[in-house]
N, C-alpha and C positions, 0 to 999 in steps of 0.2 A: 684701480683703487681711487677713492676720492682724495683730493688734496688735504693736507693737514688743516688748512683753513676751513675747508668744507666740513671736515670731521668736527672741528671745534665749534662750528655753527650749530651742529646737531646738539651739542652739549648746552647750547645757550638756552637758559630757562625762558628768556623773553620770546624766543622764536617757537618754543614748544611748551607753552603754558599748560596745555591740556594733557600732556604726557607726564608720567612719573619719571623720576630721575633714573630709575632702573631701566625703564623703556628706552630712554635716551642713550644710556650706556650700552644697552644691547644693540641699538642701531650703530653705535660707534664700532663695536666689535665686528658687526657684519660688514660695515664699510671698509674695514681693513682688508677684507677679501683674502684672508689667509687660510690655507688648507689645513687648518688645525681645529680640533674640537673647540667650540665657543666656550665651553666650561673651563677648559684648560687656559684659554686666553684670559677669561674672567679672573681665575685664581692668580694668574701671573700678574695681572694689573694690580690686584690687591696686595700681593707680596711686594711689588715695587713701591706701592704707596706706603706700606709699613716700613720698608727700608728707608724711604725718604724721610718719614717721620722720625724714626730712630736716629737718623743722621742729623736732622735739624735739632734734635734734643741733645746732641753730642754724646749719645750713648754708643756710638760706633767710632772706632779710630778713623782719623781723617783719610788714611790711605784706602780704607774700605767703604768710605761714605758714598752716598748717592751723588752728591754734588761733585765730588772729586772724579768719580767715574764718568759722569755726564760731560764734564769739561775736558775730557780726553777723547782720543779716537775710540769710537764705540766698537767693541769686539765681543762677540757672543761667547767665545771660549774664556775670555777674561772674566766676563760676568759670572759664568759657571764656576770659576775658581773663587770669585768673591763670595758667592752664595755658599760654597763649600766651607770657606773660612767662617762665615757667619753662623753656620749650622752648629759649630762647636759651642757657641754661646746662646743662640736663640733657637728654641724648639721649632718655631715657625718654619725656618729655612730647612730644617731637617725633615719636617713633615711634607714640604713642598716637593712632589714627586715628578713633576713635569720636566722633561729633558729640554732645557733652554736651547740646546744646540739645534733643535728643530727649526728655529728661526734663522734667517740670514741677517747680516749686519744692518742692512737698510731697513728691514722690518722692525728690528729692535730699536733703531733710531726713532722711527715713527711712534712706536709705543711709548718710549721714554719721553718724547716731546709732549704726548697727550697727558701722561701722568704729571709731568711738570706743570702743565697748564691747568689742571683741575685742582681747585683748592681742597675739595673734599669729595670722596666717593660716597655713593649711597650706603646706608648702614649695612653691615654684614648680614643681618637678619633679612632685610628687604631683598638684597641681591641673591642670597643663597637659599632662602626658604619661601618668603611670602610671594615673591613674583612667580615662583614655579607653580603655585596653586596646587591642583590635584596631583601633579607629578610628585609632590613631596608628601602626599597624604594630608592628614589634618594638621594644619599649622595655625596657631592662634593669631588673630589679627592684632595690629598695634593698639587699636582702641580697646579691645577686650583685655589685652595685657595691661594697659594703663589702668583700666578700671580695677582689675585684680590687685595690682600693686597698691592702689589708693584705698581699696577696701581693707587691705591688710593693715594699713595704718600702724606700722611696726616701729617701736622704739628701739629695738635691738639693732646692732650694727651688722647683723648677719641674717640672710634669708636662705632657706633651703628650698631648692626647686627640683623635685624629682619628676620623671616620666614626661618631660615636656619636649616636643619636637620644635626646634626653633628657639630664637633668643629675643623675641620682641620685648620681653619684660626688662632686659638690661637697659633699655633706653629710658626707663622711667624710675630708676633707682641708682644711687651711688654706693649702696651698701655692699659688703662682701657677699658674693653669691656662691653657695655650694650647690652644685648641680650634678646629677647623674642620670644617664640615659643610654639606651642602646638602639634608639630608633635611627633616623637618618643623620643624626648629629655626628660630626667628625671633629676630632681634636684640632684639625687645621683651622676651622672657622673659629674655634675657641681662642686660639692664639692670635688670630686676626683681631678679634674683639678686644682682647687684652691690650694689644698694641695701639690699634687705630682709635679705639673708643675709650681708652684709659679705664677699663672696668676691672674690678677685683673679682675674678671669676675662677673658682677652684672647681675643676670639672673632672669627672670620672666616666669613662666609657664603659658602662657595665649594666647588667640587669639587676636593678636594686632589689627586686623581689627575691632573687636567688643569691646574689652576692653583693649586699649593700657595702658601700665604701666608708661612709662616715660613721665611725664608732667612737666610743668614749676613749679619750687619749690614755687614761690610766687603767682602763678595763676594756680591752678590745672585744670582749665577748658581749658587751652591752652597746646598743646603738646610741649615738650622740643625739641628744634632744635639742631642738632649735626652738627659740622663742617664737619664730615666725616662719611659716611654711606656705609656699605658693605652688600650685600644681595645675597643669592642664593636660591630664592623661588622655590617651587615645580611647575612643569609645568602643566597647564590646570587643576589646582585644582578647585573644585566646592564648592559652599556654598551660603548662603543667608545672606545679611546684612540688618537688619531691620531698625536700627537707626544709624545715624552718628552725634553725638553731636559736633564733631570737624570740621565739614565742609570740609572733605578731598576729597570726591568723586564727582568731577565735570564731569568726563567722564564715569566712570564705570556704567554699567547696565547689568542686566542678572545674571546668576549664575556662569559663568566662572570668576575666580578671578584674572587673570593675571594683568589686568589694575588696579584693586583695590589694589593689592600688591604694584604696582608701585606708585600709587597715595598716599598711606600711606607713602612710602619711601620719596617721594617729600615733603610731609607735615612735615617730621621730619629732612629734610636736609636743613642746613643753607648754606653750600658751595658746597661740592662735594659728589657724590655717584657713586659707581661702582656696577652694577646689572647684574647678569647672567640671560639671558632669552633664550627661544627656538628661533631658527632662524625664525620660522613662524611668530613671533611677529613683524618682520620687514616688512612684506608684506601683512598680512591678512587684509581683508576688515572689515567694520563694526566698532565696538568700538575700536579695535586696531588701525585702520587707523585714527580715530578721536583723539586718544591719541597721535599718532605720529605728527599729525598736531599741537596739543597743545604744544608738546615739541619744535617744530620748531618755532611756533609763539612766545613762551616765550623765545626763544633762550637759552634753557637749555642744549641742546645736544652738547657735545664736541667731542665725538668719538664713533665709532662702531668698535669693534674688533672681527672679525669672527674667531672662533676656528676650528681646524681640527675635522673631525668626529671621532667617536669611542674613545673619551677620557674618557668617563664615563662608569663605570662597570655595572651600573644598567639600563642604557638606551642607545639606539642607536640614540636618538634625537640629531640633531646638535644644537650647542649653540653658543652664542656670548655675549660679554660684551657691555652693554650700559654704557658710562661714562657721567655722568651728572655734569655740572658745572654751578651753579646759579650765579657765578660772572664772567662769560665769557666776554671777552673784544671785540671779533670779532663776525662775523656772519657766521662762517665757521664750518664745521664738518670734522673730519679726519676719513677715512675708512681704516682699516688695515685687509688684508686677510691673515690669518695664515695657509691656506690650502696648501700653497706652500711647496714642499718637503724639502726646506732648513730649515724649522722650526721643522720638526718632524723626529722621529726615531721610531723603533718598539721594544716593549718588549713583545715577543710572539705575540699574536693576537691584543694586544692593542697598540695604538699610544701614544707616549710620546713627550711632548714638549722638544725640544733640547736645547734652549738657552733663558731662560726667561729674563735674563738681556738685551739681544739684543732687544727683543720684547718691553720691557719697554723703552729702549733708543729710539726706533723708535717713540713711542708715545710721550715721553717727548720732543724730539727734533723737532717733527712735520716734520720728513723726508718724502719726496715723493720718492717712489721707484717703478720703473716700475713693473707692475703686482702684487704689494704688498700693497703699501700705496699711498693714494691720498687725497688732501685737496679739499673739495667741498663746494660751497656756499649754504646758505639756499635757495636761489632762485632756484638753480638747483634741490634741493630736492622738492621744491614746483612744479616745472615743471615736475617732475617724480611722481606726485600725492602722494607725501609724502611717497613713498616707500623708505625703508632704506636697501633693499636687496643689499648685497655687490657687486653682479655681475653687478649692474647698474652703479657702479662708478669705481671699480677697473677693468679696461677693458684691455684685451690683445692688443698688438700693431696692429695685423692684423685687429682686429675689429675697432680700431681707424681709420685705413686707409680707411676701407669701409665706416665708418661714415663720413669721410672727403669728400669722393666722393658724398655721398647723400647731404651733405651741399651745394654743388654747384648747386643744383636744388631748384626751388621753390616747396614747399610741401603743401599738404593739409591733414587734419586729415581724416582718413577713414570714420568716422561717418558723415562727410560732403558730401560724395559722394555715400554712400551705407548704406543700412540697415543691421545691424549685430545683431545676437542673437545666443546664445548657444542652440543647439537642445535639446529636452527633451525626456525622456524615454517613449516609448510606450510598455506596457506589452503585452506579448503574451497570449491572452485569449483562444486560442485553437479553436476558432470558430469566423466567421465573415469575414470581408474584408481582403484579402491577401495583405500584405505590405512588401516590402523589406527594411531592415535597413542597411545602408552603414556604415561600420567602416573604419578607415584609411587603414587597410590592403586590402580593396576592391578598393581603389583609383587606377585608371589607371595611369601608369607611365608617359604617355604623351597623349595629346589630351583629348577627351571627355570621361567621365565616364557615361555609359549608362545603366548598369545592374549589377547584382550580389548582394551580401549581404545576410543577414540572413532573412529567411522568417518568418513573424509573422502574426498572425490572430487577428484582433481587431474587437470588437463589440461595446461596450459602449464608446470607446474612439474616435469615429468618428469626434467629434468636435475638439479634440486635434490634430488628424491627419490633418484636414483641415488647422489648424494653422501652422503646422510644415512640411507639405508636400513640397517636393522639386520641383523646376521648372527648365526648361532649362536655362542654363547660370548662375545658382547659383554657387558661388565659395565656396568650403568647405576647411576649415583650421583646422587641428588637433591641439588641444591646451590642451589636457589632456592625460597623459601617454606618448604616442608618440607625440613629438612636431615637428611641422613644415611641415608635409605632406600636399600637396595641391591637390585639384581636381576641375574640372569644369564639371558641369552636361550638357550632350548633350540631344539628343532627348530621351524622356521618353517613354518606352514601357510598363512599369508596375509601379504601385505606389511605390514611393521611399521616405524614410526619412533618415536623418543622425543620427548617434548614438550620445550619450551624449559627446563623446570625441571631437566633432567637433563644430566649429563656422560656421554658415551659413551666407554668405555675399551676399547680393542681390543687383546687379547693374542693372538698367533698360536698359542701352545701351549695346548691345551685344558685340560690339568691346571693350568697356571699361571693360567689364567683362573679356575678354581674356587678355587685357593689365594688369589688376590687377592680374590675375592668373599667368602670366609670371613674374611679379614683385615679387610676393610672393615666387616664386621658385628661385629667384636670390640669389646670395651669400650675397648681401647687406641685403635683407629682412630676410634671414635666420639668419644672425648675429644679426640683430635687435631683432628677436623673441627669440633668446637664452638669450639676456639680460633681457627679460621680464619674464623668467621662474621663478616660485616660487615653493617651496616644493622639498623634496628629495625622500620621499617614493612614492609619486604620483606627479610628475612634472606637472605643469599646468600654464596656462596664463588666467587671468580673462577676461571676456567680455569687461569690461571697458578699460582694457589695449589695447585690439585689436581695440576698437573704437578710441582710442587716437593715434594709429599707424600713423606715417607720411608717406604718399605716394607721390612720385614725380609727378609733373605735366610735362607730356612729350610734346615735340615738335611734329609737324605733322610727320616729318621724323622718330622720335623715335617711334611714335605710329605705323607707317607703318612697321617699323622693328620688333616691338613686334609681330604683326600679322604674318609677314613672318616667324619669328622664331618659332611661334606656329605650323605652317604648317610643317616647316623643322624638328622640334623635332618629330612630329608624324611620318613623313616619315622615319626618322632615327630609331625610335623604331620599326617600322614595318619591316625594314630591319634586325634589331637585332633579332626580333621574327622569321623571315624566316631563318636567319643563325642558330639560336638555334635549329630549327626543322631539318635543314640539318645536324647539328652536331649529333643530336639524331639518325637520320637515319644512319649516318656513323657507329655509335656504334652498330647498329642492323642489317645492311644489310647483313653481312656475315652469319647471321643465317636465312636469308630469312624472316625476320620480317619486315612488312611494317608499 
């Protein structure tokens, strides 16, 4: 084992400037070389520090104080007896389960000397949650917790914090915190926080969806409403809710609990709530869309703040804050996009928010800043099918200019002039009818796509093939993975279907099909499609969004020009192909290769 001096050198910030305080403490524990689980030693050291603090504050009788014990002959059995006495008054010592008698007296002396030499241990959240990273599941970082607290900007003396793994938020507020959770949180860490960090933390270890703790004092059948609520729920958690005697869940259904979490939060919010959610919650269809509609109709949503990617150590999921205000005076929503480089810097591979005060000021002042912040009416959100995806609203200037051009035209929704459906998967059965499946990589660069694709043999899926087989002049639009590639089907020489990555748009009139094909390839349409993209790991556009796409009504001259451009584009690409072949021949002709 290292000498105590060597161990204390490890704790020296000057010698280990690049390491976190938790990393240094972990090194200390390893240096002790004790055959005891390091987590048990960690908990023991924090209990000792709590004991020392209570003693220094004269909250413990002198005969049971840390200093009195330290100044006598150190004995493990005696310490066990002291802790037993303290457990009668302090819950922390009752919750501390480790058998101290595992240590010998000499080891105990070393640990006590270390504790006495350290002014302050790392925060409980850092030691027991953040540093563990993925082993603790999703744990909100200190910077995100700080931003959440400051966005809440709460005048009340109380904050309710449900569904949150870890306690990063306690470091950024001195208000009384009411928290309930059943994740990895233990009451032991809660008691440490209350003693070591002087926090007013009222905690309940429970599943708040099933058995909420904080109810109206005079009417326990009614949930307590808090002026201020802060929550960092787990993403896409699953479970089943059998009974809800508090009538919270008006929208939630199924086993994915995202909406249930949010509805519980709303039920206990009197004024304002700040909730961290995965970005997908802003554009997903189904129950999430119904909930977004509910928020807008109730006029509860005040702001959406999109965070940069890679801010969380345990997940690559992109996240954002929903800011709820039940006492909102207007019918507008602020969208703030923090993915701009001016808000972020790097710490190794991880992104770090550069200026939280500036972010909070943009929100509080309702500033509109090009490419960063915009104020949007509820009506605009309704017109966007209740999508809250940030790219719908915080739009680059060049996209705005293209949208202005389109606004000069009369438009019609695509669903009013064409049949649109996403193609479906046909499995290769190894026997049966030969069918070619076209992926976006098979689309011709110009003109008609007539052949190519992956060969599949189908037998039992003949009815499905008849439903999804391609016809001449079908327009294909890639809307999954690769976004925005366009094809138009020409004369069919062999059975063709489109892959699941494509929408099949069928227009009965051949010329209108070509006009649509040319429009979808235009800069305006491509910019519009980019605004509809949802998802990061697998970008996609829903079929409903494509059906709602506005297509300009062209004049006769413009229609004629579109057809001429179609022919001209084919001719140009044919010339390019010929030039490429000539270039290839130049590379080879001196070797007499034809």
